[in-house]
N, C-alpha and C positions, 0 to 999 in steps of 0.2 A: 647357721654356716659361720665357724668362728673366724675373728679379722684378724691380719697377718701380723705377725707386732714384726717380720724389718719391713722395707721396700729399696730400690734401686737407689743408688747413691746419682742413676743416670735422671731417673723420672720426679726428682724432688726438684718441685718450685724453685725459680733462678731466686729466688731473694729470704733463697739459706744460703749461708759462707762457707759451703764446706766443699773439701774438695771432690771432683770426680771422678777424680782415676783412682788404682791400687787396690780401696778394699769398695769391694762390689755395691751390699747391705749397708743401711742407716736402719735407727729406727723409725718407725710405724708413729707418732703423734695416734694418740687418740680422738674424736670428733670431740672441742670444746666449743668455745664460744670466739673462737679465730674462726678464718677459714688458713687452709693449708699455706693461704699464700703469705698472708702476714700473721702467724705465728710459726712453732712447728716444738719437736717434743724436750721435753727438761734436763734431759742430759747430753742432749748435742748443746742449746745454751751452758751445758757446765763444762761441757768439753773440747766443744772446738767455737765460743764465744765468747763465754767470761774462761779458759780455758783452766778451773783449777782443775780439773783431771784428764789425764792422758787414752781412756780406758773408760767401756763402754761400764765392767762394773768395777771401776774405784769412780763413777758416778754414783753407783744403784749404790755404796755401800757410804758416800759422803750424805746423802738421800734419809741414805736410815741411822746414821748413827750421827746427824748437826738438822738443825733446824735449817733447813732450807724453805723459806716462803715468799708465796709470791702472791703479790699486795694485800700481804701483814696475815695470809694465813700460807699452816705449815703444808708443804706436798711431801711426798713421800716416790708418787708413784714418778717415772721414771719415763714416764710417756705419754705425761700432762703434757699440752699444748698450752703455753707460754709463744703470748701473741705481743706487738704493736704498743706499746708506751705502759705495759706489762709494768711492778717492781720485782725485780727475784734478788733479796736477803738473804744471808749467806752467814748465817753466826761463826767458821768455824774463824773467816777473815775478818769479821765487822766489816764490813761491806756493801751497798745494795748501788745496786743497775736496772736502771730501763730501756727498754728493749724502745730504742727508733728506726727507720729509715735510712741508711747513708744514702749519697747523693746519682750512689748505683744503684739506688732498688734494693740494695743488702741489709739485712738487721746482722744492727750492732747494737751492743750495750756500754747505755754511758755510766759511766758511773755517778752518782750521784749523793747526796750528804745524807745523816738521816733524818732530816727534819720534811727534806725533797722528799725521802725513802713511803711520808704518811700519806701524797698527794697524792694523784693520778685524773688528768685530765680527758671524760669521756664525750667523744660529740653524739651529739642527737641524729638515730637512723627514721625515727615513725614514732607515730603518736595513735595513741586508741584515747576513745571517752568508754571508760569501766565502772558502770552505775551512775553513782556524782561523781566518780573519779576522776581526773589526767593520767590514763599510764604512758612513759614516756620511757622509751627503749632508746637504748645504750650501741654503742657498736663492737661492747664487749660481749653484748647478749643478759645485761643486767636489764631489768627496772623498776624505775622510779613512781610513786606514785603519786599525786601532788595533787592539791582542790584546787575544784573548775576555777576559783574567783581568785587565788594565788598566780596562775600557772600562765607566764608570759615567754614559755620558752618555744620557739619555730629548729623545726629540721635543719638539722647544717651548723645549730647552735654548741656550742661544749660546756657542759655541766664539769669541776671542779670539786673528785670524789675525795673527803676523809679517812682515810685506809684504815684499817681495814672492815667500815662499822660498813661503805657506802651514802653514805648522808652526804649532801648536796654542801660543798662549803661555800664559792661561788659560782660564778657560769659569765661564758660572754657570748656579744651574739654576733654573730657574724654578720659584721657591716664595713660600710669602710671606715679605712685606719684601724684595722683589729691589724694585731702580729700575728702570721701564719705559721704553719708548716705545711710542705704541700707532702702532701702523700704518695702520692703517685702524678702518671704525665712522665709526660719529657722530664722537665725540673721538681720530681722527685729529692727529699729531703732537704731541698730549698727554705731559707725562708728569705720572708718577706712582709710587707706593711702593703694591705691592698689600698687604693688612691676611687677603682672604681667597680660596683657590680652594675652590668645589665647583662636580665636575662641570666642565661643558665653560665655566663662567664665571667671574671673576673680580674681584672688589671690591675696587679700589684709590683713595689718597690721593693724590689731585692736591696740585699745587706748591700751587695757593691758597685748600685746608684739606681743597674739596669730597671729597663720597664719589663713587664712581658703581661701574656696574656695564658691564663689558661680557664680550663672547666672550674666550676665553684664547689662541687664534689671531690673536687682536688685538695682544701682547702682544712686544712684541720687550728682554726679558733686558738693562740694559745694563750692570748692576756690585748690588755690594752696599749702600750709604747711597747712593748718587747715581751719575749713568751719568759711565761712562769714558772717553768722546767728546763731546768741544763741541760742546752743538746748537742756540745760535743764535750 
């Protein structure tokens, strides 16, 4: 059975920043490394988020005749699933964008510089023993093999990868004192610093100085004193 190329706008995830009324359908993304809640099709990114095209046809032409890179690799499929923390670079306008979540849980694009477009923070979601190596599973579907002796990474830590190769540039542990971005929950999109970790919960101080509690799994570590990427 062939997968439908479109879906009803009203059925699209709430994280998609699209108009729900007017046009009935929107592109259905191919299955990919992100969930539909944290990702959306590339043509929707170009049209509804970055705003360099007005129609699906224009988006297709941009993909066919310009170098549109996602995490440093050229993509021509308009249904390619682009998601949270992915970097989209567009040669025709010489600009780069990173997808993050707004304070209301919508996927948005933040313009970033050329140097920042060369890195991507990826959260560790699992680990497994593969032969005499440790396989690290990342939130965007990547897998990295490391030696047992040099492995000191834990689930919840974040690896900062070089793009497009995907090798490890640096890492940040999910510890007290670290700068975090909230990727879910009622404080989604907020930046703060961890003050206390207790079981599956953390207490953090936001940029406004207020202290909140949330689930540890919602925290995405982005640096020691401040985030290493642009968030606005």
